[in-house]
N, C-alpha and C positions, 0 to 999 in steps of 0.2 A: 711645649719645649719653656723651660724656667726661665723668666727674666732675672739677670744677674743686677743688683742694685749697687751702685758706687756710692761708696760715703764719702762725704767733703773732708777734705784731710786738713791739721790744722798745720800750719805756717813750721811749726816744730817738727814736723810729718816729713816734712818736704826736702829730696834734695835740692839746695840752694841751688848749686853748681851747673843745674841743669836745666832751670828755667830760662823761658824764653825771654829775650828782651822785652819783645812786645806784651808779652803776658804783665811783664813788671811794668811798663809802661805804663800800661792799662789799670793796674791797681795803683800805683802811684796818682793817677789822674782824678780817680775814684776817691782817695784818701784826701787829696787837694778841696775835691768840690765837700764832701765829710766837713772839711776844717772851715769851710766857708769862703774860700776864696773864689775870686771872680771868674766869671765864663772865661772872660778874656786872658786872664794870669794862666787859668788850668790849660786853656788853648794852646797859650805860649810855651808852657812847658812840657805839654805833650808835644808839638810840632819839632821843638829843639831834640826832644830824646829820639824822637822819631827819626830825624836826619842823621844822627848817631847810628841808631840802629841798622839804616839803610846804607849808609857809608861802610859799615862792619860787612854787610851782603856782601857789597859792590868789592870787597878785598876779599872774598873769600871766605869769611867767618860766619860760620852758622847761625850767629847771633843769639847765642846761652850766657848766661852769665860767667860762668868761668872762663869765657875769651876776654872778658873785659878786664883790662889791663892797663896800665900808666903808659906803656907804647902805643897802644891802640890809641888811647885817647890823644895823645900827642899827635899820633900821624893826622889823626879826624881835624883837630886843631892846623895845621901845618895845608890839609886840604880845603880847608876854608877861609884858610888866609890869602889862597892863593884862587880865589874868588873873587868876582866883582861886588865884595858886598863891605859893609862899613866894619872900623875895626870895633866897634861896641858890640854889632852881631855877632863876630867873632866871641869878644870876650863873654856876653853873654850866653853862647853857644860852650864857648867852656866852662 
């Protein structure tokens, strides 16, 4: 049986609407590391974005980029405001 080799696609060849938020978060973390941001900053950004992706899944979204819109972000902010966290934490996530 012949093994088929998958070629790496360029960003311009990828259907952006179908990208998974977790994949994008991972790429964003790598980009931040490459830019020399501190490990703590990279971790903080990753955690905040992962919280949003987790919230999206909890409300029934599949977690792909095409579902990322302003009403979903507002729902997430309201959700965070109703949690026992400081306003500064909510602002950071926003």
